[in-house]
C-alpha positions as CSV (number, residue, x, y, z in Angstrom):
1,M,96.6,95.8,167.5
2,A,96.5,92.2,166.3
3,S,93.5,92.9,164.0
4,S,95.4,95.8,162.4
5,A,98.5,93.7,161.8
6,A,96.3,90.9,160.3
7,R,94.5,93.4,158.0
8,A,97.9,94.8,156.8
9,R,99.1,91.2,156.1
10,M,96.0,90.6,154.0
11,D,96.8,93.6,151.8
12,L,100.2,92.2,150.9
13,V,100.8,90.6,147.5
14,I,101.2,86.8,147.7
15,L,103.9,85.3,145.5
16,S,102.3,82.4,143.7
17,E,103.0,82.8,140.0
18,P,105.3,84.7,137.6
19,A,102.7,87.4,137.0
20,S,102.9,88.5,140.7
21,W,106.7,88.5,140.9
22,D,107.3,92.1,139.9
23,Q,104.8,93.6,142.3
24,W,105.8,91.3,145.1
25,F,109.5,92.1,144.6
26,E,108.8,95.9,144.6
27,E,106.8,95.7,147.8
28,T,109.5,93.6,149.5
29,K,112.2,96.0,148.4
30,A,110.1,99.0,149.6
31,S,109.8,97.4,153.1
32,V,113.6,97.7,153.5
33,P,115.4,101.1,154.1
34,S,117.1,102.1,150.9
35,Q,120.6,102.4,152.5
36,M,120.3,98.7,153.7
37,W,118.8,97.1,150.6
38,R,122.1,96.5,148.9
39,Y,122.9,93.8,151.6
40,F,119.8,91.8,150.5
41,D,119.5,92.6,146.8
42,P,119.8,89.4,144.7
43,D,120.9,91.4,141.6
44,S,124.0,92.9,143.3
45,D,127.4,91.2,143.8
46,A,127.4,89.5,147.2
47,T,131.2,89.7,147.4
48,L,131.1,93.5,147.3
49,T,128.0,94.1,149.4
50,E,128.3,91.5,152.2
51,L,128.2,93.0,155.6
52,V,130.9,91.7,158.0
53,E,130.6,91.5,161.8
54,P,132.8,94.2,163.3
55,V,135.7,93.3,165.6
56,M,136.7,95.3,168.7
57,P,140.1,96.9,168.2
58,V,143.0,95.8,170.4
59,D,144.5,98.3,172.8
60,E,148.3,98.4,172.5
61,P,150.2,98.5,175.8
62,L,151.6,101.8,176.9
63,L,155.3,102.2,177.8
64,A,156.5,103.1,181.2
65,G,159.9,103.8,182.8
66,N,162.3,106.2,184.6
67,E,164.4,107.3,181.6
68,P,165.8,110.8,181.2
69,S,163.6,113.7,180.4
70,Q,164.2,113.6,176.6
71,A,163.3,109.9,176.4
72,R,160.4,110.4,178.8
73,N,158.9,113.1,176.5
74,A,159.2,110.7,173.5
75,R,157.5,108.0,175.4
76,I,154.6,110.2,176.5
77,S,154.2,111.4,172.9
78,R,154.1,107.8,171.7
79,N,151.5,106.8,174.3
80,Q,149.3,109.8,173.4
81,R,149.4,108.8,169.7
82,L,148.4,105.2,170.6
83,E,145.5,106.5,172.7
84,D,144.2,108.7,169.9
85,V,144.4,105.9,167.3
86,Y,142.6,103.5,169.7
87,F,139.7,105.9,170.4
88,K,139.3,106.5,166.7
89,R,139.2,102.8,166.0
90,F,136.8,102.3,168.9
91,G,134.5,104.9,167.5
92,V,134.4,103.2,164.1
93,F,133.8,99.9,165.8
94,R,130.8,101.2,167.7
95,E,129.3,102.7,164.5
96,N,129.8,99.4,162.7
97,E,128.3,97.5,165.7
98,R,125.1,99.7,165.6
99,K,124.9,99.0,161.8
100,W,125.4,95.3,162.4
101,D,122.6,95.2,165.0
102,R,120.3,97.2,162.6
103,Y,121.1,94.7,159.9
104,H,120.1,91.8,162.0
105,E,116.9,93.5,163.1
106,I,115.9,94.3,159.4
107,E,116.9,90.8,158.3
108,A,114.6,89.2,160.9
109,K,111.6,91.3,159.8
110,L,112.4,90.6,156.2
111,R,112.5,86.8,156.8
112,E,109.1,87.0,158.5
113,R,107.6,89.0,155.7
114,I,108.9,86.6,153.0
115,Q,107.6,83.5,154.8
116,S,104.2,85.1,155.2
117,T,103.9,86.3,151.5
118,V,104.8,83.1,149.6
119,V,102.6,80.1,148.9
120,P,103.3,77.0,150.9
121,Q,104.8,75.2,147.9
122,K,107.7,77.7,147.8
123,K,108.5,77.6,151.5
124,A,110.5,74.4,151.1
125,T,113.3,76.5,149.5
126,L,113.5,78.9,152.4
127,R,115.9,77.1,154.7
128,T,117.2,78.9,157.7
129,I,120.8,78.2,156.9
130,Y,120.5,80.4,153.8
131,S,120.7,84.2,153.9
132,V,117.9,86.5,152.8
133,R,119.8,87.2,149.6
134,Q,119.9,83.5,148.8
135,W,116.2,83.2,149.5
136,L,115.4,86.0,147.1
137,T,117.7,84.6,144.5
138,A,116.0,81.1,144.7
139,L,112.5,82.7,144.5
140,R,113.5,84.8,141.5
141,D,115.0,81.8,139.7
142,S,112.0,79.6,140.4
143,T,109.2,82.2,139.8
144,A,110.3,85.1,137.6
145,L,110.0,84.9,133.8
146,P,113.2,84.8,131.7
147,A,114.8,88.1,131.0
148,E,114.1,87.8,127.3
149,T,110.4,87.2,127.9
150,L,110.2,90.1,130.3
151,R,111.8,92.5,127.8
152,L,109.4,91.3,125.1
153,N,106.5,91.9,127.4
154,I,107.8,95.4,128.1
155,Q,108.0,96.2,124.4
156,L,104.4,94.9,123.8
157,E,103.0,97.0,126.7
158,Y,105.0,100.0,125.6
159,R,103.6,99.8,122.0
160,K,100.1,99.4,123.3
161,L,100.4,102.4,125.6
162,M,101.9,104.6,122.8
163,G,99.5,103.5,120.2
164,N,96.8,106.1,121.0
165,T,97.2,109.8,120.2
166,H,95.5,112.2,122.6
167,L,93.6,115.1,121.0
168,D,92.7,116.4,124.4
169,C,93.4,115.5,128.0
170,P,91.4,112.5,129.4
171,S,88.4,113.6,131.5
172,G,90.0,112.3,134.6
173,G,93.4,113.9,133.9
174,P,96.7,112.3,132.7
175,T,97.5,110.6,136.1
176,I,96.6,107.0,135.1
177,W,98.4,107.2,131.8
178,L,101.5,108.7,133.3
179,A,101.6,106.1,136.1
180,K,101.6,103.3,133.5
181,W,104.2,105.1,131.4
182,E,106.5,105.7,134.4
183,E,106.1,102.0,135.5
184,L,107.1,100.8,132.0
185,I,110.2,103.2,132.0
186,N,111.3,101.8,135.4
187,K,110.8,98.2,134.2
188,A,112.8,98.9,131.1
189,E,115.7,100.4,133.1
190,R,115.6,97.5,135.6
191,Y,115.8,94.8,132.9
192,N,118.2,96.7,130.6
193,E,115.6,97.2,127.9
194,N,116.6,100.1,125.7
195,L,113.8,102.5,124.6
196,P,115.8,105.0,122.5
197,T,112.7,106.8,121.1
198,W,110.7,107.3,124.3
199,L,111.0,111.1,124.2
200,R,109.8,111.3,120.6
201,D,107.0,108.8,121.3
202,V,105.7,111.0,124.2
203,C,105.7,114.0,121.9
204,L,103.6,112.0,119.3
205,V,101.0,111.1,122.0
206,W,100.6,114.5,123.7
207,E,101.6,117.2,121.1
208,Q,98.1,117.7,119.8
209,V,96.6,118.5,123.2
210,P,95.8,122.3,123.1
211,D,97.6,123.2,126.4
212,L,100.7,121.1,125.6
213,N,101.5,121.7,122.0
214,I,103.9,124.6,122.7
215,Y,105.7,122.6,125.4
216,F,106.2,119.6,123.1
217,S,107.2,121.9,120.2
218,N,110.1,123.0,122.4
219,V,110.9,119.3,123.1
220,K,110.9,118.4,119.4
221,L,113.2,121.4,118.7
222,S,115.6,120.1,121.4
223,I,115.5,116.6,119.8
224,R,116.5,118.1,116.5
225,K,119.4,120.0,118.2
226,H,120.4,117.0,120.3
227,T,120.0,118.9,123.5
228,T,117.6,116.7,125.4
229,A,119.5,116.3,128.7
230,E,117.0,118.3,130.7
231,Y,114.0,116.3,129.6
232,T,113.8,113.3,131.9
233,P,110.7,111.1,132.5
234,A,110.2,112.9,135.9
235,E,110.4,116.3,134.2
236,I,108.0,115.3,131.4
237,S,105.4,114.0,134.0
238,S,105.8,117.1,136.1
239,S,105.2,119.4,133.1
240,I,102.1,117.4,131.9
241,H,100.6,117.5,135.5
242,F,101.4,121.3,135.7
243,H,99.5,122.0,132.5
244,W,96.6,119.9,133.6
245,E,96.3,121.7,136.9
246,H,96.5,125.0,135.1
247,R,93.8,124.0,132.8
248,K,91.5,122.9,135.6
249,Q,92.0,126.2,137.4
250,H,91.2,128.1,134.2
251,L,88.0,126.1,133.7
252,A,87.0,126.7,137.3
253,L,87.4,130.5,136.8
254,K,85.3,130.7,133.7
255,P,82.0,132.4,134.5
256,M,78.7,130.5,133.9
257,S,76.1,132.1,131.7
258,K,72.9,133.0,133.6
259,P,69.4,133.1,132.0
260,K,67.9,136.5,131.4
261,A,64.7,137.5,133.2
262,T,62.2,138.6,130.5
263,R,58.6,139.5,130.6
264,S,57.7,136.3,128.7
265,A,59.5,134.2,131.3
266,F,57.3,135.6,134.0
267,T,54.0,135.6,132.2
268,A,54.6,132.0,131.1
269,R,54.3,131.0,134.7
270,G,51.2,133.1,135.3
271,V,53.0,135.9,137.1
272,T,53.5,139.5,135.9
273,L,56.7,141.5,136.4
274,N,55.0,143.4,139.2
275,G,54.4,140.3,141.2
276,E,50.6,140.1,140.4
277,E,48.9,137.1,139.1
278,A,48.5,137.1,135.3
279,P,45.0,136.5,133.8
280,D,44.4,133.1,132.2
281,V,44.5,133.7,128.4
282,S,44.3,130.1,127.3
283,D,40.6,130.3,126.3
284,N,40.8,133.8,124.7
285,P,42.7,133.8,121.4
286,D,42.6,137.6,121.1
287,A,44.1,138.0,124.6
288,T,46.7,135.4,123.7
289,A,47.7,137.4,120.7
290,V,47.9,140.6,122.7
291,G,50.0,138.8,125.4
292,A,52.4,137.6,122.7
293,I,52.8,141.2,121.4
294,I,53.5,142.4,125.0
295,A,55.9,139.6,125.7
296,E,57.9,140.3,122.6
297,K,61.1,142.3,123.3
298,P,61.1,145.6,121.6
299,K,63.7,145.9,119.0
300,T,66.1,148.8,119.3
301,P,67.6,150.3,116.1
302,P,71.3,149.6,115.7
303,K,73.7,152.4,116.6
304,R,75.0,154.3,113.6
305,K,78.7,154.2,113.2
306,R,80.4,157.5,112.8
307,K,82.0,157.8,109.4
308,N,85.6,158.6,109.3
309,Q,87.0,159.2,105.9
310,N,90.6,158.7,107.1
311,D,89.8,155.5,109.0
312,D,91.7,153.1,106.8
313,S,94.6,155.5,106.4
314,D,94.9,156.0,110.2
315,R,94.8,152.3,110.8
316,T,97.6,151.7,108.3
317,T,99.6,154.5,109.7
318,N,99.3,153.1,113.3
319,R,100.3,149.6,112.1
320,Q,103.4,151.1,110.4
321,K,104.3,153.0,113.5
322,R,103.8,150.1,116.0
323,D,107.0,148.6,117.4
324,P,107.4,144.8,117.0
325,C,106.6,142.5,120.0
326,T,109.7,142.1,122.2
327,A,108.8,138.5,122.8
328,C,108.4,137.0,119.3
329,G,108.9,139.9,116.9
330,G,105.3,140.0,115.7
331,L,103.8,143.3,114.4
332,S,100.1,142.7,115.3
333,H,100.5,142.8,119.1
334,N,102.7,143.9,122.0
335,F,104.4,142.0,124.8
336,N,101.4,142.0,127.1
337,K,99.2,140.3,124.5
338,C,101.7,137.8,123.1
339,Y,100.4,134.2,123.0
340,L,103.9,132.8,123.6
341,A,104.5,135.0,126.6
342,L,101.1,134.2,128.0
343,G,101.7,130.4,127.4
344,Q,98.6,130.1,125.2
345,D,98.0,128.3,122.0
346,S,97.2,129.9,118.7
347,D,97.3,129.1,115.0
348,L,98.9,132.4,114.4
349,I,102.2,131.3,116.0
350,T,104.9,130.8,113.3
351,D,108.1,128.8,113.5
352,K,110.1,132.0,113.2
353,A,108.2,133.6,116.1
354,L,108.7,130.4,118.2
355,E,112.4,130.3,117.6
356,K,112.8,134.0,118.5
357,F,110.8,133.4,121.7
358,Q,113.0,130.4,122.7
359,S,116.1,132.5,122.0
360,N,114.8,135.3,124.2
361,M,113.9,132.8,127.0
362,K,117.7,132.1,127.5
363,A,118.0,135.5,129.1
364,A,117.2,135.6,132.8
365,S,115.7,139.2,132.6
366,F,113.3,138.1,129.8
367,R,112.2,135.0,131.8
368,K,111.5,137.3,134.7
369,R,109.3,139.5,132.5
370,V,107.3,136.5,131.4
371,D,106.9,135.2,134.9
372,D,105.7,138.7,136.1
373,L,103.2,138.9,133.2
374,K,101.7,135.5,134.1
375,K,101.6,136.4,137.8
376,S,99.8,139.6,137.1
377,L,97.2,137.8,135.0
378,Q,96.8,135.2,137.7
379,S,96.2,137.9,140.3
380,E,93.6,139.6,138.1
381,S,91.8,136.3,137.7
382,N,91.8,135.7,141.5
383,A,90.6,139.2,142.1
384,D,87.7,138.7,139.6
385,E,86.8,135.5,141.3
């Protein structure tokens, strides 16, 4: 038990320099329940979030006497109201008392954690007469970089991360990039650093990836229409992860090509197709030539196409009679083969077709048709596998 506790303490970040402040502070914050952190947060107003020790309510005395029945009924009613009020106040007191005990328990653990994760030079500021909030405030003021420097560092890291455009997903997936991006977004929100173009910047980084260009085309269309409320950092990360998992599954289902078993493949190893040993022809040039002729695959004449004089006219007539695609309005395919409905990429997709598809996606019945089509294709792929 002691060895596991010591090993866990070794994994903690030690606060020794400004570079370790952010990670140390986040780990310290994560060790406290979220509903109790506001009582220790150095960035919050202490006058509004200070926890006060609860006081037991006072029980008011009940009246007694031998008055007439009408006065006696009024006295009993008053005593009943006093009892109800007291029990309600006592219930609130017990709840606050449990909260107060929980606060002291968490405070003791947090004091021990802070003392064990700072360098000895900083322990001089951790006096017992100060609260944990005062400890964290003193450590922040003596260790963390100024706010202007932190915001400048965030801008530099953000530009570096957004400087590379992906033509394809990284070999290991987008997890590492998204983790860095989400960390920068959280830092910017914490230090009040405004990143007004973050959504447009993400589009520039990922829009050329084959499996994501349609998704980010929709995002850019929403930016032009000023309807980007649904696109949050969490939703963007979830969508990129979803497309990556879909692509991995698609690559796993793709069949591998197998080598063909030909006569030359067997005779090259000295074995015939019947399983018998092939004669050695290395010293006999005539036999080698004969073996080469035998090993050569006979050519079959190409099949003759049946001529149809009305072939072109029939094709033109069928194209004219074909109904447009109900998804995008195209004339060259139907709904079951529409690239937009299947969620696939193609250079044949036009802006007009994309706008019509997005307009149709607003209808719940159309979205259900698209989902049913994708589920049917997925079930067929699973069946083939």
